[in-house]
C-alpha positions as CSV (number, residue, x, y, z in Angstrom):
1,M,-19.8,13.2,4.8
2,N,-19.8,10.9,2.1
3,A,-21.1,7.1,2.8
4,F,-21.6,4.3,0.1
5,E,-24.7,2.6,0.3
6,I,-25.1,-0.7,-0.8
7,I,-27.9,-3.5,-1.7
8,G,-25.6,-6.4,-1.5
9,G,-26.2,-10.2,-2.4
10,K,-26.1,-9.6,-6.2
11,P,-23.7,-11.5,-8.1
12,L,-21.2,-9.4,-10.4
13,K,-20.2,-10.2,-13.7
14,G,-17.7,-8.4,-16.2
15,E,-14.0,-7.4,-16.7
16,I,-12.0,-4.9,-14.5
17,I,-8.5,-3.3,-14.7
18,P,-6.5,-2.9,-11.2
19,Q,-4.8,0.5,-11.1
20,G,-1.4,1.5,-10.7
21,A,0.0,0.5,-7.2
22,K,-0.1,3.2,-4.6
23,N,3.0,2.0,-2.8
24,E,5.3,2.3,-5.7
25,A,3.8,5.4,-6.8
26,L,4.9,7.2,-3.3
27,Q,8.4,6.2,-4.2
28,I,8.5,6.6,-7.3
29,I,7.0,10.1,-7.3
30,A,9.6,11.3,-4.4
31,A,12.6,9.9,-7.0
32,V,11.7,12.3,-9.3
33,L,13.5,14.6,-6.8
34,L,17.1,13.2,-7.4
35,T,17.5,14.4,-11.2
36,K,17.0,18.2,-12.6
37,E,16.0,16.1,-16.0
38,K,12.9,15.3,-16.9
39,M,11.0,12.1,-15.6
40,T,7.6,10.6,-17.0
41,I,5.9,8.6,-14.8
42,S,2.2,6.4,-16.2
43,N,0.1,4.3,-14.6
44,V,-0.3,6.4,-11.7
45,P,-3.4,5.8,-9.4
46,D,-5.7,8.5,-8.9
47,I,-6.1,8.4,-5.4
48,A,-5.7,10.7,-2.1
49,D,-2.4,10.1,-0.9
50,V,-1.0,9.7,-4.1
51,N,-2.3,13.0,-5.0
52,K,-1.5,14.4,-2.0
53,L,2.5,14.0,-2.4
54,I,2.2,15.2,-6.5
55,E,0.9,18.3,-4.9
56,L,4.1,18.5,-2.2
57,V,6.7,18.0,-4.8
58,G,4.9,20.7,-6.8
59,D,5.1,23.1,-3.8
60,L,9.1,22.0,-3.3
61,G,9.4,23.7,-7.2
62,V,8.8,20.2,-9.4
63,I,7.3,21.2,-12.4
64,V,4.3,18.9,-13.1
65,E,2.1,18.2,-15.8
66,R,-0.4,15.8,-16.4
67,I,-0.6,14.7,-19.8
68,S,-2.9,12.0,-19.9
69,K,-5.4,10.9,-17.0
70,D,-2.6,8.4,-15.4
71,T,0.6,10.3,-16.6
72,Y,2.5,12.5,-15.7
73,T,5.8,14.6,-16.1
74,F,8.1,16.4,-13.5
75,E,10.9,18.4,-13.7
76,A,12.4,19.1,-10.8
77,R,15.0,21.6,-11.8
78,D,14.7,24.3,-9.4
79,I,14.0,23.1,-5.7
80,N,12.9,25.7,-3.0
81,L,14.6,24.3,0.1
82,D,12.9,27.3,2.5
83,F,9.5,25.2,1.8
84,F,11.1,22.5,4.4
85,R,10.9,25.5,6.9
86,S,7.4,26.3,6.1
87,D,3.8,26.3,8.3
88,T,2.4,25.1,4.5
89,F,5.1,21.9,4.4
90,K,4.8,21.4,8.2
91,S,0.8,21.0,7.8
92,K,0.8,19.0,4.8
93,G,4.0,16.8,5.6
94,G,2.2,15.8,8.7
95,S,-1.0,14.8,7.4
96,L,0.8,12.4,4.7
97,R,2.6,9.5,5.6
98,G,4.3,9.6,2.5
99,S,5.9,12.7,2.8
100,I,9.1,10.8,4.9
101,M,9.7,9.6,1.0
102,I,11.3,12.9,0.1
103,V,13.8,13.2,2.6
104,G,15.9,10.4,1.3
105,P,16.2,12.2,-2.4
106,L,16.7,15.8,-1.2
107,L,19.5,14.6,1.1
108,A,21.1,13.0,-1.5
109,R,21.3,15.6,-4.1
110,F,20.9,19.1,-1.7
111,G,23.1,17.9,1.3
112,K,20.6,19.2,3.7
113,A,16.4,19.2,4.7
114,A,14.5,19.8,7.6
115,I,11.8,17.6,8.5
116,P,8.5,18.6,11.5
117,K,9.1,16.1,14.4
118,P,6.1,13.0,12.9
119,G,3.5,12.3,15.5
120,G,4.8,9.5,17.2
121,D,0.6,8.5,16.9
122,K,-0.3,8.1,14.0
123,I,2.9,6.5,12.3
124,G,4.8,4.8,15.2
125,R,8.1,5.3,16.2
126,R,10.0,2.8,14.6
127,R,8.3,2.9,11.6
128,L,10.6,6.0,10.9
129,D,13.8,5.2,13.4
130,T,14.7,2.6,10.1
131,H,14.7,5.5,7.9
132,F,16.9,8.3,10.0
133,L,19.0,5.5,11.7
134,G,20.1,4.6,7.6
135,F,20.6,8.3,6.9
136,E,23.0,8.6,10.1
137,K,25.1,5.5,8.9
138,L,25.2,7.6,5.2
139,G,26.7,10.5,7.2
140,A,23.6,13.0,8.0
141,R,23.4,14.9,11.3
142,F,19.8,15.4,12.8
143,D,19.8,18.7,15.0
144,Y,16.2,19.0,16.7
145,D,14.8,22.6,17.5
146,Q,12.7,22.4,20.2
147,K,10.9,25.7,19.4
148,T,10.0,24.6,16.0
149,N,9.7,21.1,16.3
150,F,11.6,20.6,13.3
151,F,14.7,18.2,12.7
152,N,17.2,20.3,11.0
153,V,19.2,17.8,8.8
154,D,22.8,18.0,7.6
155,A,23.8,15.4,4.5
156,S,26.9,17.6,2.8
157,D,29.2,15.0,3.2
158,L,27.3,11.8,2.9
159,K,29.0,8.3,2.4
160,G,28.6,4.6,1.3
161,A,28.4,2.6,3.9
162,Y,27.4,-1.1,5.4
163,I,24.1,-0.5,7.0
164,L,22.1,-3.4,8.9
165,L,18.2,-2.1,8.7
166,D,16.8,-3.2,11.6
167,E,13.4,-4.0,10.1
168,A,12.6,-4.8,6.4
169,S,10.6,-1.8,6.3
170,V,10.1,-1.0,2.6
171,T,9.6,2.7,3.3
172,G,12.7,2.4,5.5
173,T,14.9,0.9,2.5
174,A,13.4,2.8,-0.3
175,N,14.5,6.2,1.6
176,V,17.9,4.6,2.5
177,V,18.5,3.4,-1.5
178,M,17.4,7.0,-2.7
179,A,19.8,8.8,-0.7
180,A,22.8,6.1,-1.1
181,V,22.6,6.2,-4.9
182,L,24.2,10.2,-4.5
183,A,26.6,9.0,-1.8
184,K,30.4,8.8,-2.3
185,G,31.8,5.3,-2.5
186,K,29.7,1.6,-1.8
187,T,27.1,1.2,0.6
188,T,25.7,-2.8,1.1
189,L,22.2,-2.6,2.5
190,Y,21.3,-5.6,4.2
191,N,18.0,-6.6,5.5
192,A,16.7,-4.8,3.0
193,A,12.7,-5.2,1.8
194,C,12.3,-7.4,-1.9
195,E,8.8,-6.0,-2.7
196,P,8.2,-5.6,-6.4
197,Y,7.9,-1.7,-5.5
198,L,10.9,-1.7,-4.2
199,Q,12.6,-3.4,-7.1
200,Q,10.6,-1.2,-9.4
201,L,12.3,1.9,-7.7
202,C,16.0,0.6,-7.9
203,K,15.4,-1.0,-11.7
204,M,13.8,2.6,-12.0
205,L,16.9,4.2,-10.3
206,N,19.8,2.1,-12.6
207,R,18.1,3.5,-15.6
208,M,18.5,6.9,-14.9
209,G,22.1,6.2,-13.9
210,A,22.4,4.5,-10.2
211,K,24.6,1.3,-10.0
212,I,22.5,-0.9,-7.8
213,T,22.9,-4.7,-7.7
214,G,21.4,-7.2,-5.9
215,I,17.7,-6.1,-6.6
216,G,15.0,-8.8,-6.0
217,S,17.2,-10.0,-2.6
218,N,17.6,-8.9,0.9
219,L,21.1,-7.3,0.3
220,L,21.8,-4.5,-1.8
221,H,25.0,-3.3,-3.4
222,I,25.1,1.1,-4.3
223,E,28.2,2.1,-5.8
224,G,27.5,5.9,-5.3
225,V,27.3,7.8,-8.7
226,T,28.0,11.9,-9.1
227,E,24.6,12.8,-10.8
228,L,21.3,10.7,-12.1
229,G,19.3,11.8,-15.4
230,G,15.4,11.4,-16.6
231,T,14.1,8.0,-17.8
232,E,10.4,7.2,-18.2
233,H,8.5,4.5,-15.8
234,R,5.1,2.6,-15.7
235,M,3.7,1.3,-12.6
236,L,3.0,-2.2,-11.5
237,P,-0.6,-3.0,-11.0
238,D,-1.6,-2.7,-7.8
239,M,-1.0,-5.9,-5.7
240,I,-3.8,-5.5,-3.0
241,E,-6.4,-4.5,-5.7
242,I,-5.7,-7.7,-6.9
243,G,-6.4,-9.4,-4.1
244,S,-9.6,-7.6,-3.1
245,F,-11.1,-8.3,-6.8
246,I,-10.4,-11.9,-5.8
247,G,-11.8,-11.7,-2.5
248,L,-15.0,-10.0,-4.0
249,A,-15.5,-12.5,-6.5
250,A,-15.3,-15.3,-3.9
251,M,-17.6,-13.9,-1.7
252,T,-20.5,-12.6,-3.8
253,E,-20.5,-15.5,-6.4
254,S,-18.9,-13.7,-9.2
255,E,-17.3,-14.6,-12.4
256,I,-14.8,-11.7,-12.6
257,T,-11.9,-11.3,-15.3
258,I,-9.3,-9.0,-13.6
259,K,-6.6,-7.6,-16.7
260,D,-3.1,-7.2,-16.8
261,V,-2.3,-8.2,-13.6
262,H,1.6,-9.1,-14.2
263,F,1.1,-12.4,-12.4
264,Q,4.9,-13.0,-11.7
265,E,5.1,-9.9,-9.3
266,L,2.2,-11.6,-7.0
267,G,4.2,-13.9,-5.5
268,M,2.1,-16.0,-3.1
269,I,-0.9,-14.4,-2.9
270,P,-3.0,-16.6,-5.6
271,D,-1.2,-19.6,-3.6
272,V,-3.0,-18.1,-0.5
273,F,-6.6,-17.5,-2.3
274,R,-6.0,-21.0,-2.8
275,K,-5.6,-22.4,0.6
276,L,-9.2,-21.2,1.1
277,G,-10.6,-23.2,-1.9
278,I,-10.8,-20.2,-4.2
279,Q,-10.9,-21.5,-8.1
280,F,-9.3,-19.0,-10.9
281,E,-7.6,-19.3,-14.2
282,L,-4.4,-17.5,-15.5
283,R,-5.9,-16.3,-18.8
284,G,-2.7,-15.1,-20.6
285,D,-1.8,-12.0,-17.6
286,D,-5.9,-11.7,-17.0
287,I,-7.1,-13.8,-14.0
288,Y,-10.7,-15.2,-14.8
289,I,-12.4,-16.4,-11.5
290,P,-15.6,-18.3,-12.5
291,S,-18.8,-18.6,-10.0
292,Q,-18.3,-20.3,-7.2
293,K,-21.1,-21.4,-5.0
294,H,-18.7,-23.0,-2.1
295,Y,-15.4,-22.8,-1.5
296,E,-13.2,-24.6,1.0
297,V,-11.0,-24.2,3.6
298,D,-7.8,-26.6,3.2
299,T,-6.0,-28.0,6.2
300,F,-2.3,-28.8,6.9
301,I,-0.9,-32.0,6.4
302,D,-1.3,-32.8,9.8
303,G,-5.4,-31.9,10.3
304,S,-4.7,-29.3,12.3
305,I,-6.7,-25.6,11.7
306,M,-5.1,-23.7,8.7
307,T,-3.1,-20.0,9.7
308,L,-2.9,-17.6,7.5
309,S,0.3,-14.9,8.8
310,D,1.9,-12.0,6.7
311,A,5.8,-11.8,7.0
312,P,7.8,-9.6,5.0
313,W,8.5,-10.6,1.1
314,P,8.0,-12.6,-0.3
315,G,6.1,-13.8,2.1
316,F,2.4,-13.0,2.4
317,T,1.2,-9.3,2.7
318,P,-0.1,-7.9,5.9
319,D,-2.5,-5.3,3.4
320,L,-4.6,-8.3,2.4
321,L,-4.9,-10.0,5.4
322,S,-8.0,-8.4,6.4
323,I,-9.1,-9.4,3.1
324,M,-8.4,-12.7,4.0
325,L,-10.3,-12.8,7.2
326,V,-13.8,-11.7,5.4
327,V,-13.4,-14.1,2.4
328,A,-13.3,-16.7,5.1
329,T,-16.4,-16.0,6.7
330,Q,-18.3,-17.5,3.8
331,A,-15.8,-20.7,3.8
332,K,-16.3,-24.5,4.1
333,G,-14.0,-25.0,7.5
334,N,-12.2,-22.7,10.1
335,V,-9.1,-20.3,9.5
336,L,-6.7,-18.7,12.0
337,I,-5.9,-15.1,11.0
338,H,-2.6,-13.9,12.7
339,Q,-1.8,-10.5,12.1
340,K,2.2,-10.4,12.9
341,M,3.6,-6.9,11.8
342,F,0.5,-4.6,12.9
343,E,-1.7,-4.4,16.0
344,S,-5.3,-3.3,15.7
345,R,-5.7,-4.0,12.1
346,L,-8.3,-6.5,13.5
347,F,-10.2,-4.7,15.3
348,F,-13.1,-4.5,12.5
349,V,-14.0,-7.7,13.2
350,D,-17.0,-6.3,15.5
351,K,-18.8,-4.9,12.5
352,L,-18.7,-8.6,10.6
353,I,-19.7,-10.0,14.0
354,D,-23.0,-7.4,13.7
355,M,-23.3,-9.2,10.5
356,G,-23.8,-12.1,11.7
357,A,-19.9,-13.8,10.8
358,Q,-18.6,-16.3,13.7
359,I,-15.2,-14.8,14.7
360,I,-13.5,-15.1,17.8
361,L,-11.0,-11.9,18.1
362,C,-8.2,-13.9,20.2
363,D,-6.2,-10.7,20.6
364,P,-4.8,-7.6,19.1
365,H,-3.1,-10.0,16.3
366,R,-5.0,-13.1,16.2
367,A,-8.6,-13.8,15.0
368,T,-10.3,-17.2,14.5
369,V,-12.8,-17.4,12.0
370,I,-15.2,-20.6,11.7
371,G,-16.7,-20.7,8.1
372,L,-20.3,-20.1,7.2
373,D,-19.9,-22.2,4.1
374,K,-22.5,-19.6,2.7
375,K,-25.1,-21.5,4.2
376,V,-26.2,-17.9,6.3
377,K,-25.4,-14.7,4.6
378,L,-24.5,-12.1,6.1
379,R,-26.7,-9.2,7.0
380,G,-26.4,-5.4,5.7
381,I,-25.8,-3.0,8.4
382,Q,-24.2,0.8,9.4
383,M,-20.9,1.0,10.0
384,T,-17.6,3.0,9.7
385,S,-14.7,2.6,8.1
386,P,-11.4,2.3,10.5
387,D,-8.8,2.4,7.8
388,I,-8.0,1.4,3.8
389,R,-8.0,-2.3,4.0
390,A,-10.6,-2.8,6.5
391,G,-12.5,-0.6,4.6
392,V,-12.9,-2.1,1.6
393,S,-13.0,-5.3,3.2
394,L,-16.3,-4.1,5.1
395,L,-17.3,-3.1,1.3
396,I,-16.4,-6.7,0.0
397,A,-19.0,-8.0,3.2
398,A,-21.6,-5.4,2.1
399,L,-21.7,-6.4,-1.0
400,S,-22.3,-10.2,-0.6
401,A,-24.6,-9.4,2.2
402,Q,-28.7,-9.5,2.3
403,G,-29.7,-6.7,2.3
404,E,-29.3,-2.6,2.7
405,S,-25.5,-1.7,4.2
406,V,-24.5,1.9,4.9
407,I,-20.2,2.6,5.0
408,H,-19.5,5.9,6.2
409,N,-15.9,7.5,6.9
410,I,-15.4,6.2,2.5
411,E,-12.9,8.9,2.4
412,Q,-10.5,6.1,3.7
413,I,-11.4,4.2,1.4
414,E,-10.4,6.1,-1.4
415,R,-7.2,6.8,0.4
416,G,-6.1,3.8,-1.4
417,Y,-8.9,2.5,-4.1
418,Q,-9.5,4.5,-7.1
419,D,-13.0,5.3,-8.2
420,I,-14.2,2.3,-6.5
421,D,-17.9,2.8,-6.3
422,I,-18.0,3.8,-10.7
423,R,-15.7,0.2,-11.2
424,L,-18.2,-1.6,-9.1
425,R,-21.1,-0.1,-10.6
426,A,-20.0,-1.7,-14.4
427,L,-19.5,-5.2,-12.5
428,G,-23.7,-4.8,-11.5
429,A,-22.4,-3.9,-8.2
430,D,-25.6,-2.0,-6.5
431,I,-23.4,0.9,-5.3
432,R,-24.6,4.9,-4.4
433,R,-22.3,7.2,-3.1
434,I,-24.8,9.6,-0.7
435,T,-24.0,12.2,2.3
436,A,-24.5,10.6,5.4
437,V,-24.6,11.8,9.3
438,S,-22.0,9.7,10.6
439,P,-22.8,7.5,13.6
440,S,-21.4,8.5,16.7
441,H,-20.0,5.2,17.7
């Protein structure tokens, strides 16, 4: 198995360009199925989750052409609907969370689909209930075949409806929007997610001929149309990468410029880093982070301990809370990290404690971090990456730590971060890919 070997404690310097947004890419690539005309998509990140979805739409019959490292054309002229019932789709669709995103477009355009029963442990029931409940409100009917473990879906007469989503799920909202754009009549979608990535999807659909209003709010109005045409689309830079690089610069006392960040689309991410005392400045559309020996956590006006928590957009994204936790370990001051939206995302803190961090894990959702003010450096250890975001958090910790660290299971990191070792080496990081036996624990 591949692992990263890192010699930490070295300041980095230089410029880095964030990749295209992973979460946007999964929605946009699914949306190419809504039209038979050619779609050109650029700033596509070259990462495992996105590449698997591109392969999956190719298996469905979409003509896919890669015209440069980050640009593809897609032409969904002839789709093989029988592919849904194949063992190939069952295995590929089951291994990729993003595969659920193709359902809405295919129901809208072809009126039917078949979906393997999703693994409840992998995704969690409620996460997909939002998708299915929305499809049902539009008139889709689900028939579960116990022999094959497939849901057969009939959506031959989708009609607009009033839909109150049971949660502001980004993927759930995107899927229902893609189904509704070709449904007959008007759909009102309330409690819709309003992340920049979803706004990007809606704007692209409108360029294709859809009629969506309320973009950027949690109340969308969709007038169904009979067909959509092709267009060109460019992904936003990945805000999670941008946040990761701000945290990396602070932890390693590095001077880094993050290029072309689309600052207006970052929401409160910059403000939350400022709450930890991290300085940076906006130069054009680049974020410049100077080398900082110390950063001090704000307190609330009444003097109580700073709490950082996640919330649906425009609240703080849950994907960056792991990064904030790591960065807080070397701040001056104390922070309560409250991960409200997902359980078990904080269970990587045992690795940070092994590295010398002062953290109290209160429960599956909360951790108190006692900042070391860089007076005690973290120390390098052997560790395993449990998921994408925790993996990058541990990578940042290792780059700031004294001595050698080895991170196993780096496939998890590479699901979300393109060429991360190459790009970090360009900044001066001592990181190399090795083959290592993963520790049993």
